[in-house]
C-alpha positions as CSV (number, residue, x, y, z in Angstrom):
1,X,89.6,97.4,114.5
2,X,88.8,97.2,110.7
3,X,87.8,100.1,108.5
4,X,86.1,98.8,105.3
5,X,85.5,101.2,102.4
6,X,83.1,100.4,99.4
7,X,83.7,103.5,97.0
8,X,81.2,103.3,94.2
9,X,80.1,105.8,91.3
10,X,77.7,107.5,93.7
11,X,78.4,107.0,97.2
12,X,81.9,106.0,99.1
13,X,80.4,103.8,101.8
14,X,82.5,103.6,105.2
15,X,82.0,100.9,108.1
16,X,83.7,99.8,111.0
17,X,84.1,96.3,112.6
18,X,85.2,95.0,115.3
19,X,85.3,91.0,114.6
20,X,82.3,90.4,112.8
21,X,80.4,93.0,114.7
22,X,79.4,96.4,112.4
23,X,79.9,99.3,115.0
24,X,78.6,102.0,112.6
25,X,78.4,102.7,108.9
26,X,78.4,106.0,107.1
27,X,78.1,107.4,103.7
28,X,79.6,110.6,101.6
29,X,78.8,111.4,98.2
30,X,81.5,110.4,95.5
31,X,83.4,113.6,94.7
32,X,86.5,113.1,92.6
33,X,87.9,116.8,94.1
34,X,87.0,115.6,97.3
35,X,90.7,115.3,99.2
36,X,91.8,112.8,101.9
37,X,91.6,115.6,104.7
38,X,87.9,116.6,103.9
39,X,87.2,112.4,104.5
40,X,89.3,112.3,107.6
41,X,87.8,115.5,109.4
42,X,84.3,114.3,108.5
43,X,84.6,110.7,109.4
44,X,86.4,111.1,112.8
45,X,84.1,113.3,113.7
46,X,81.5,110.6,113.1
47,X,83.6,107.9,114.7
48,X,83.9,109.6,117.5
49,X,80.3,110.9,117.7
50,X,79.2,107.2,117.8
51,X,81.7,105.8,120.5
52,X,84.3,104.7,117.9
53,X,88.0,106.2,118.6
54,X,89.8,106.4,115.5
55,X,93.6,105.1,117.3
56,X,91.4,101.8,117.5
57,X,91.5,101.3,114.0
58,X,94.2,99.2,112.9
59,X,93.7,97.8,109.4
60,X,91.6,99.1,106.6
61,X,90.6,97.3,102.7
62,X,89.2,99.1,99.9
63,X,86.8,98.2,97.3
64,X,86.6,101.0,94.5
65,X,85.1,101.2,91.0
66,X,86.9,105.2,90.9
67,X,90.1,104.9,90.4
68,X,90.4,108.7,91.0
69,X,89.3,108.4,94.5
70,X,92.1,105.6,95.3
71,X,95.1,108.1,96.4
72,X,92.7,110.1,98.5
73,X,91.3,107.2,100.2
74,X,95.0,105.7,100.7
75,X,96.0,108.5,102.1
76,X,92.9,108.8,104.3
77,X,94.0,105.5,106.0
78,X,97.5,106.2,106.2
79,X,97.1,110.2,107.9
80,X,94.2,109.6,109.6
81,X,94.0,105.9,111.0
82,X,98.1,105.2,110.5
83,X,97.4,101.9,108.6
84,X,98.0,101.0,104.9
85,X,95.0,99.3,102.9
86,X,94.5,97.0,101.1
87,X,92.6,97.2,97.7
88,X,90.9,94.7,96.0
89,X,92.6,94.0,93.2
90,X,96.0,94.0,95.0
91,X,97.7,90.9,93.4
92,X,98.8,89.3,96.3
93,X,95.1,89.2,97.7
94,X,93.4,85.9,98.0
95,X,89.8,86.4,97.5
96,X,88.4,83.1,97.8
97,X,87.0,83.3,94.6
98,X,87.7,83.6,91.0
99,X,86.2,85.2,87.4
100,X,85.6,83.0,85.1
101,X,85.3,85.6,82.4
102,X,87.5,86.6,79.2
103,X,89.2,89.3,81.1
104,X,88.9,88.9,85.0
105,X,90.8,92.6,85.1
106,X,87.7,93.9,84.0
107,X,85.6,92.7,86.7
108,X,84.6,95.5,89.3
109,X,85.8,95.0,92.7
110,X,82.2,95.3,94.2
111,X,80.9,92.4,91.9
112,X,83.7,90.1,93.1
113,X,83.7,90.9,96.5
114,X,79.4,90.6,96.6
115,X,80.3,87.3,94.9
116,X,82.2,86.2,97.8
117,X,79.8,87.6,100.3
118,X,76.7,85.9,98.6
119,X,78.3,82.7,98.3
120,X,79.3,82.4,102.1
121,X,75.8,83.2,103.2
122,X,73.5,81.3,100.6
123,X,75.9,79.3,98.7
124,X,74.7,78.5,95.2
125,X,74.2,79.0,92.4
126,X,73.1,82.4,92.7
127,X,72.1,85.8,91.0
128,X,73.3,88.9,92.8
129,X,71.5,92.0,91.2
130,X,73.0,95.3,92.7
131,X,70.9,98.4,92.3
132,X,73.3,101.0,92.0
133,X,74.3,103.8,89.4
134,X,74.2,100.8,86.8
135,X,72.2,98.1,88.0
136,X,74.2,94.7,87.5
137,X,73.2,91.0,87.5
138,X,75.9,88.5,88.5
139,X,76.2,84.9,88.2
140,X,77.8,82.8,90.7
141,X,78.1,79.1,90.3
142,X,78.1,76.5,92.9
143,X,81.9,77.2,93.7
144,X,81.4,80.4,94.6
145,X,82.9,81.8,91.7
146,X,81.9,84.7,89.6
147,X,80.8,83.6,86.1
148,X,79.6,87.3,84.3
149,X,76.6,88.7,84.2
150,X,74.5,91.7,82.9
151,X,75.0,95.3,83.4
152,X,72.0,97.9,83.0
153,X,71.4,101.8,83.5
154,X,70.4,102.2,87.0
155,X,67.0,103.2,88.1
156,X,67.9,107.0,89.1
157,X,70.3,107.2,86.1
158,X,67.3,106.0,83.5
159,X,65.2,108.6,85.2
160,X,67.3,111.6,85.1
161,X,68.5,110.7,81.4
162,X,64.6,110.7,80.9
163,X,64.0,114.5,82.1
164,X,67.2,115.4,80.8
165,X,67.2,114.4,77.1
166,X,63.0,115.8,77.0
167,X,61.5,119.6,77.0
168,X,58.3,118.5,79.0
169,X,59.2,115.6,81.4
170,X,59.7,116.6,84.8
171,X,62.4,115.2,87.3
172,X,61.1,112.7,89.3
173,X,62.0,110.2,92.5
174,X,61.3,107.0,91.6
175,X,58.7,105.2,94.1
176,X,56.4,102.4,93.9
177,X,53.1,103.4,92.1
178,X,51.3,100.8,94.1
179,X,47.6,100.5,93.0
180,X,47.5,102.8,90.7
181,X,46.5,101.7,86.8
182,X,49.7,100.7,84.9
183,X,48.2,103.1,82.0
184,X,48.6,106.3,83.5
185,X,46.4,109.3,82.7
186,X,49.1,112.2,83.6
187,X,52.1,113.0,82.4
188,X,53.8,112.1,86.0
189,X,51.8,108.9,86.2
190,X,52.7,107.8,82.9
191,X,56.3,108.2,83.5
192,X,56.3,106.5,86.8
193,X,54.5,103.5,85.8
194,X,56.8,102.9,82.8
195,X,59.9,103.6,84.5
196,X,58.9,101.2,87.4
197,X,57.2,98.3,85.9
198,X,59.2,98.8,83.1
199,X,62.2,97.9,85.6
200,X,60.4,95.4,87.1
201,X,59.8,94.1,83.7
202,X,63.5,94.0,83.7
203,X,64.3,92.5,86.6
204,X,61.7,89.2,86.0
205,X,63.0,89.0,82.0
206,X,66.9,89.0,83.2
207,X,66.3,87.0,85.9
208,X,64.4,84.5,83.8
209,X,66.7,84.2,80.8
210,X,70.0,83.8,83.1
211,X,68.2,81.0,84.9
212,X,67.0,79.4,81.4
213,X,70.7,79.7,79.7
214,X,72.2,78.4,82.9
215,X,69.3,75.7,83.3
216,X,69.8,75.2,87.0
217,X,67.8,76.4,90.2
218,X,69.3,79.5,91.5
219,X,68.8,81.9,94.3
220,X,68.0,85.5,93.5
221,X,69.9,88.1,96.2
222,X,69.5,92.0,95.8
223,X,71.7,94.4,97.5
224,X,71.9,98.4,97.2
225,X,69.6,101.3,98.8
226,X,67.1,100.6,96.2
227,X,66.4,96.8,96.4
228,X,63.4,96.9,98.9
229,X,61.7,99.1,96.4
230,X,62.0,96.4,93.8
231,X,62.0,93.2,96.0
232,X,58.2,94.5,97.0
233,X,56.8,94.4,93.9
234,X,58.2,91.3,92.5
235,X,58.7,87.6,93.5
236,X,61.8,86.7,91.7
237,X,63.8,88.6,94.7
238,X,64.4,85.8,97.6
239,X,66.7,87.6,99.9
240,X,67.3,91.6,100.5
241,X,71.0,92.0,101.8
242,X,72.2,95.7,102.3
243,X,75.3,94.8,103.7
244,X,76.5,92.1,101.1
245,X,79.5,93.9,99.9
246,X,81.0,95.7,103.3
247,X,80.5,92.0,104.7
248,X,82.5,90.7,101.7
249,X,85.4,93.2,102.4
250,X,85.4,91.9,106.2
251,X,85.5,88.3,104.7
252,X,88.4,89.1,102.5
253,X,90.2,90.7,105.3
254,X,90.0,87.9,107.3
255,X,91.3,85.5,104.8
256,X,94.3,87.6,104.2
257,X,95.1,88.8,107.8
258,X,97.8,86.2,108.5
């Protein structure tokens, strides 16, 4: 069995695959002071609860955008699952895709993996929107290569900044204001309208400009926890794929396991 780990700035997501079948998925907050043993005790208990014996895991692969966590995640795999993990970015790893940007080493592991998985499922050309700590817009060409994109502050980051930088605006959880008027008549209503519909404007505006710049028909795929929230409010998002990054890690493992 394969353990895949997607280490982001907010959460670390763990999943176990038996072949192409996902047996379970678990997540923990990303904390730089959390040790391999803390992850190990927590994860092995969850695996056993869901009927997965830790000693059945024979391989591991990791995509991480938090370098400070790599040592602990490597020790987790070696100490608790008796396997040395592969990291996206290892020089001998064949991803099956190239990064056609000025400095390929700058591209986050999750973004190149999303390109791999999206191309395998939807072909291309593509725009992949990942709603994470940052919201990223990634362009994948017809050959499956990563061609660059855009990075914007994530919606929760924007709302937290709005609260932290002002004396009177409260902390809110983002939600779809539905049929409420765009012009709010309360402070909370104005904040919710401005943030949510402003973000819809960001999505639609960037997707439109990317398509115009590329001058080609492009399929738009959304991933990340907040993807369904925004997809229901705009027609530019054509597919929601919550497991895109995990599936990309599986595909890279399969490509390199021989």
